[in-house]
C-alpha positions, 0 to 999 in steps of 0.5 A: 395255712394263711389264706389270701383273706387272712393275709389282707386282714392282717395287713390291714390290721398292721396298717391301722396300727401304724396309723394309730401310732403316728396319730398318737405320736403327733398328738404327743408331740403337739402336747409337748410343743404346747407344754414347752411353749407355755413353760417359757411364758411369764405367768402374771399373778393377779391381785388378791391371789391365793397360792394353791399348794397341792402336795399329793404327789411323790416329793423328790429333792429337785424336779422340773415345774413343767406341766405334763400334757400327757398326765391323763393318758394311760400308757406303759411307755412313759414314766410319770413326770408328776414328781414335786420338787422340794427345792421348788416348793421351798422357793415358791413359799419364800417368794409368796411370803414377800409377794404382796399379791399373794394373800394366803395359801390353800393347802391341799394335802391328803397323802403326800409321798415323802419321808418326815424330814422332807415334810418337816422342811415344808412344814417349817417353810409354811410356818415361816410364811404364816408368821408374815401375817398371811393365812393358810387354810387346809382342806381334804376329804381325808388325811393320812398321818403325814398329811395331818402333820403338814396340815396342822400348821394351818390356821384352819384344818378343814375335813370333809364331815364324811372323811377320815383322819388317820392319827395313830402314831408312826409304824414301820413294816418289814417283809421277810423271805426266809420261808419262801427261800426254805420252800424253794431250797435257796440258801442265803449266805450272809456276811456282816459286821455289827448286830444292828446291820439288819438289812440282811434279816429278811433273808435269814429270819422270819421276823425282826431280831431283838436288836433290830426291834430295839433300834427300830422302836428307838428311832420311830419313837424319836420321830413320833415325839418330834411330829407330835410336839410340832402338832401340839404347838400348832393345835394347842393340844398337849403331847400327852393328850395327842398320845392318848388320842392316837392310842385310843383311835379317837380321831378316826371319828370326824366328830371326835376329831373336831371336838378335840380341836384337831380339825374343823368339819366342812365341805369344800364349798364352805372353804371356798366361801371362806377364801372368797371372804378373805380375798374380798371376792363376791360369791359369784366371782372366781378365786384367783388360785395360782398353781405352784408351777405357774407361780414359779414361772411368774416374776420373782418378787425377791430382788436378783443378787448382783455378782457371780458368787454362788453356793452350789447345792449338789443333790445326791438322791436315791440308792447308791447302785454302783459306778453307773447310776440312773433315774432315781439312783446314785452312780459314783461316775456321775457324782464325781463328774458333777463335784469336780465341775463345782470344785473347779468353778471359780464362781462357786464359793461353797458346796452344800451336799444334799443327801437323800439316800439309804446307801448301797454299793460300798465301792461307789460310796468310797469313790465319792467319799474320796472325791469329797475329801479332795474338794474339801481342800479347795472350798467348804462342803456342808452336808444337808441330810434329807429323809435318809442319809444312812450307811452309804449315805452317811459314808458320803456325809462323814467327810464334809466340814459340817453335817446338818440334819432334820430331827426326823432324818434317818441316818447312821447305819454305819456298817457293811454286809455281803450277800450270796444266794446258793441256787444249787438245790433250787435248780436241781430239785425244783427245775431239774437243772444241774451244773458242772465246772472246769477250772484251772485253779482251785477257786476259779469260779469263786462268786461267779455262779450262784452256787455254794461256797466252801468254808475257805471261800466264806472266810475270804468273804467275811475277812473282806467285809471285816476290812471294809467295815474297819475302813468305813469306821476309821474314816468316819472316826477321822471325819467326826474327830472321835476315837475309833473305839467311840465311833464303833460303839455308835456303828455296827449298823445302828440306825439313828434319827437326826436328833439322836445323831446330834446327841451322840456326835454323828451330826453337828446341827439340826436344821434344814437345807436353808441352815446348811446354806447359811453355814456354807455362806459363813464358811466361805465368808459371804455376806447375806444377799451377796450370793446366789444359790444354784442347784445341781444337777439341773432338774430334767425338763418334761421333754427330757424325762419323756425321752429318757423314760420312753427309750429305756427298755428296763424302765419300761419293763419295770414300770409295766410289770410293777404297775400291773402286778404290784405284788412283784415289788419284793422280786424287783428288789431282789433283782436290784440286790444282784446288780449292785457293785461291791459289798453293801453299805445299806440301811434296813431293807425296804423300810417305810415309815407310815 
């Protein structure tokens, strides 16, 4: 029984909680207001400035440059808006290259969160900047393999004497669930075409199949060769020597790494002293370091193009989840809406489709392919592949006029699979739950409940998968102008790098986003400096990100659980698998290159 005192105590606690919430809300709104006000102000770049490029964040294709005033405030209610936009980085580097006030770059990179294709785009832009005669100095307390790939382009790569250089080659790790399913008495039913369609292997095997091991070794060797070759050119160390260093872990000792010519050992104050000497600063003076976000709010040193002609860059980033997408995923409804706008916009003369996707729903992929085919009849469409353009991602690309990929892009994986989980024994033997059905027809409950399938039903599903595969490969063969037999010899779920895909005809050219834009301009008969480049959809502002994440129940739930229980990553992936629409055109499951 609640006493009067307990009632008063609980009431006061509730009142205090409400007051704290309003105080927090006011502080949040004040911070948002300040951030929005600062974002509208033009930043002034001083003489003898240095662009401070911090790449220690998740790198996405397109992101707002708004500052996050709540970045240091821990809470489960708002997603991090600290993503770094590749397009924004490339824009800043091109501006800085011609800006007389920017004397060089201080590169801060330890653990960039991106694939090798995005990192190659940035590295190539840094190399172009360096050719202008300006300096690049990198510093870190430690370098991951990807970080060193970027940093190696610098004039000097500083490493803390007590730090670490992780240099041992590229690897891939997969997680397998078969034993867990066996213990839980969950039966995975898998339907696929192609011996390389390995996305289903985690559910039916305890390790990689020989075919999957072979293809994985092939494409990571291709990535590693490209990465080591670029490092070799920048550091003046032969690729053979780099392979020896990686095999014997010689670079893990900082002193060895310095002796080998990979880094220069030094503390941050030594770097500061060097940068001051390069920008004619006295020891007691502050460096003019300009952050990326501030620099992009400064006056653009590149003259504005006159006229209305545009090349539109349409970003398709994330897993293809179905007709309805969301943050970090692709939905065909949103994509089609954007593409139709660009197709009908008279000022848009050509479209560059920027794809960073491992695939997903085959239904949504086909819907988007059809819309690309229709738009291609009106104006040129060029594909620019980022880290991934595989399976459903390749489905989108195959209908465009020209496909451009980075050598380290992961693409191909042309194939389709379906997956079903039979929970009958799990429910009955583990939870004590049984099921029963009443049907009007023999198969009224077909694929409507997590139960076993009859042999007849299994054949129906497999036939549908076979038809989907034939449709996919037929359209790909037509788009690539090759015979169906030749295309299918390259398909079967096989994964390729960009350089491999170029050799076999799945890709037309090797290059980055800038090359795709050049091709689009040429196809549209636009001369240099006669057109603008516009990116769609527009990057969400800090305030938009804040509101959408704060009021998304699923987003809040997944962020809170995954942040506090990171081991649940695989369970969340299984949950997403259930929610995808149609059959799946998806690359190998949960693959991460390290």
